[in-house]
N, C-alpha and C positions, 0 to 999 in steps of 0.2 A: 581336120581338127589336127592340132599338135600332138606330140608326142606325150606331152605332159597332160594335155587337156583330156586326152583318151584315158588315160591312165585314173585321173582325177573323176572323171564321169564313171567309170566302171566301178570304183571304188566306192562312191556315194549310192551304187545300186546294190552291190554286192557285199559289201563290208560285215564283218562280223561285229555282234555286239559284245564287246567286251569292255569289263569295267574301269580298266586304266584309259580307256578313251572316251571317258565322260568326265574326265577332270584334267584341270590343268598343274595340279598339286605335285611339284617336282619329286618329292618325297615317294609318292604312291607311284608315279611313273618310275621312278629308280627301282623301287621292288620290283615291279613287271618286268624291266628290262635285265636286271641282274638274275631273277629267277627264272627267266625264259630264254637265256644264253645257253646255247646248244640242248634246249627242251622243247619237245613241241608243246602247243597252247595246251592240249587237252590233257597232258601230264602236268604242266606247271600252274594251272589255273587253281585247282584245290591248296597249292602250297602257298600261291598268292593270299587267296582267300583267307588261310590260317594264319599268315604273316601279318596280315594286315589287320585281323580280328585282335591278334595278341598284343600287337605294337601298331597302333593308331596313328603314333606319331613317331618322328625321327627320336625325340628325346625318350619315349618309351623303348625304343630299340635300342638305344644308347646305355639304357639301364640294365638291360639284360645280360646275363652271364654267357660266355661261351659254349657251355654245356647245353643251355635251354636253346641257344641258336642253333647248335649242332643237332639236337634232338629233332626240332622242329623242321631242319632240313632234310633229316634222316630220308635215303630213298632218291634223291637228287642226283646223287654224285657229284665229283668237282668241288668237294667240300670246303675247298681255300675259299670259294664263292663265299659261303657264310660267314668265314672267318673275317674275309676283307670287308664283308657288310657292316660287320659290328665295330670293326676298326675304324670305316667310314661315319658311320653314325657317331662315335664318339668325336672324331674329328669335326663333323658337322656341330656338334655342340659345343665344342671346346674354340673352335677357330670362326664360326659363323653364327653364334648366339643362339643356335638350334634352328635357323633359319635354312633349310636346303636351298643351296645356291640354284640359279637358272641360267647363269651365263656360260657359254663353252669353256672360256678361260678360266673360269673359278673351277669348273667341275671336273676338268681335266686333272686337275691337281690334286684329287681326291682319291685314295686309295682303291686301287680295283676298278676305276674308270678310265676306259680306254677312249681312243678317237670315236669309235660308233657309238657307245654308250654315252658320252657327253654330247655329240650331235644329238643324239634323239632325246635325251632330256630338255637341252636348250631350245628345240624346235617344239616339241611338244608341250612343253610349258610355259615358254615366252615366245615362239613365231620366231626364233633366232634362225637366220637363213645359212645352215650349216648341213650338208649333204650326209646322209647316212648310208653307209656302206657294210651291209651283212650279206648272208650267202643268198637271200633273194633277190638283193638290189645287183650284186655281181651276175646273177643269172639272167635276170630280166634286161640290163644293159648289155651284156655280152652278146647274147642273142639277138636282140634288135639291131644293134649296131655293127653287128658282126666281128666282135673284137676276139681275135685268137691269142692273144697276150696272156700268158697264166695269171689268174688272179694273185697268185700268192709269190710271184715275183716282185722284187724291188719297182722294175719298170712298170709292170702290169697294174701294181696298186696305186702308182702314181698316174697313170694313164686313165683308170677308172675313175680315182678321184677327182681329177681335173674336170671329166665329163660330168660326174655326178652333180659338180658344185656349179657348174655352167647350167646344167637343168635347172637347178632349184633359184636362181638369181632373181626370177620375174615372178616367183610362185607363192602362194600362202604356204610357208615352210611346214607348218604343223600337217597341214590337210595333204599335200603331196609327198611327204616323207612317209606318212602312214598309208597313202596310195600304192606306192611304189613296192613297199613292203608287202604290203597284202595282196598286191598283185601276183608278185613272186610266191607267195604262200598257197594261192590259191588257184591261179591260173596257169601261170608260166611255172608249173611245178617240175622238180629235178627229171621225174621218170613219166613218160606218157602223157604230156600235155596236150591239151583238146585244142589243138591250133585251129580247127575249123571254126570254132566258135571266139577265138580270140580277137578283139578290136584292133589290135595291131599288126595282124596278120599281113596286111598290104605292104607295110614298109619295113618288115621283119627279115633281115638278112638271113638269118639262121633256116627261116622257113622257106624262103626263096632259094637256097643254096644247099638245102638237105642237111644242115649242121646242128640241127635241135638237139639230137643225142651225142654232139660231139663238145658243144660249147655249154658252160665256160670250161675252158680248158685249167689244169690246176697241176701243178708238179707234185710228184709222189714222192714225199720226203719222209713218210710215216713208216717205221720199223717197229712191229710190234713185238714185245719181251713176253717169253712164255715162263710162267712160273708154277711151281707146286706148293700149294700151303695144306698142311695136315694139322688139324686143329683138333685139341683134346679136351673133353668134357668131363669136368669134376664136379659132383655134385652131392649133396648131403645135407640133412638137417635143414631141409628147405631153402638150402643156398647152393650158389652157383660159383664156380671159380673164374674169374675174369680177368683181362689184362687190357691195360691202356695203351694204345699204340703211341711210339714214339714219334717223334719229329723227323722229317727225312725221307717219309716213305708214303705211300698210299694211306689214306683215311687216318691220319694223324690227329690223335688226341680223341679218336673214336674208342669203343671199347669191343673187344672181341673176346677168344677164348687162348689160353697158351698155345703157343702154335710153333711147329717144326717146319722148315721151308728147306725142300730137297730139291736136287737139281734135275731130277726126273721124277717120273711115277714112283710111289713108295716102294711098290713092289719091285721094279727094275732097279731101283737103286736102294734096295733092302739094307745092304750091309752098312751103308753110311745111315740109313734110317733108323737102323737098330743101335747103333751106336749114340746117337742122338737123343733117342730114346732113353737108353739106360741113365745116359749123363744127367737129362732134365728130372726123369721120375724114378729114378733107382732101379737097381737090377732085377727086383721082384715084381715090377710092374705088369699087369696085364692089360691088354686093350682090346676092344670089341668094334669092328667096322660099323658103323652106322648108316652114311650116306656120301654119296659124290655128287658133284657138281661141276659144271663148267661156266665160268664167270668170265664176261667181254667187257673189257674196258677199253677206252678210246687208243691207249697205247701198249696195253698188257692183255693177255688172255692167262687167266688162273683157273687153274685145275684144283679143287677143293676135295679133301675127303676129313670126313668127319669120324672121330672115334669116341668110345666112353672110356674113361679111365677106371680100373680098379687096383687096389693092394699098391698104392704109390705115394712117393714122397715129393716135395715142391724142391726142385736144387737149381732154380734158375739163376743167372747173373744178379747181381744188387741192384742194377739199373733198369731190371725189367719189372715193371710196375705190375704184380698181380696180388689180387686180394678176393676175400671172400663177399658176394653180397646176396642178398635175398632175391627171389624171382621177382618181386614186387620192385625192389631197387634197380634191378637190372632192365626191367622194362623201361624207365624212366632215362635210362644212359641212353646216349647216341650211338648208334652201333652200323657197322656197314651193313648194305642190304642182303648181302650173303649171309650173315648172322641171322637177320631179322628173318629171311626166309627159311632157315633151318628151324629156328625156334619156334615158328608157327606152324611147320610141318610135324614136329617131333615133340611139341609140348607134353602131349598127352603121355608119351613114351618117357620123358624127363620126369614127369610127377610120379611116376612109379620106382623110379632108381632110390 
């Protein structure tokens, strides 16, 4: 059997029963594809279900506010995806009469939809023969055909795209694309794949040449930034002091607490920390350390310290959006995961303040 036939045969036997596979509705497929970007299915599925329940059509989505979308998105990370989705929904309402497009050429013009997502939606909803290239597909193709060109190089992307497109030309696009993606997710896994039961083991170059743990090759371009966030809790009269994050940084438009960022751990950078503290909350301000945690993002490692405030004034810049809200109101606002985790852990303590 051919490479494609083996992949499809495996898929029809072992595929997961996922809700977006039981429809050709481009809107529903779009929801699943965007939500699952850089997200495991197990983590993304509850979000998909909640979004579809709250916004069953693209017109319902387009009528939502950014705050509502970000609140529902809370915990998934990469919040720009949620903002882009709202923009896209409005775009579909205004430019496509509320009908989500199904052709690759129309989809690629929508905000937040790149080559992969456009190909996925077009093939799954309309069976358009556009090959998908995600991490799973790169891995399967690289290992089976023995391609050592880096998958994130210009030449590598072109080589893989040409190969992927040639493989789909005589296939049922929707089934084949789903098949190779699922095969990469469940069988040809990144680490320790069980090659002994793989239906493609006979023709797999990586298995024959001992390259399973080498391929695919990826250029290491990622440089992580280390940051130190010092959050300050102000509470009183059943209210809590919150700050809306500005554009141009992580978690923009989400709500956290008044923050002082330092260049090092606050104890090692205490002079700078103390000066900023006095400037922000007054010279008589007293603080109590509550907890510390380490928060990992794709491009950043953030060390977070939480403090309780006492005997303070608010003296931030005018462009800093700080206000008092009730605990109930704060619970309805979109928050970074690090804030939600802190609140869940310390809420009983905060109620006593």
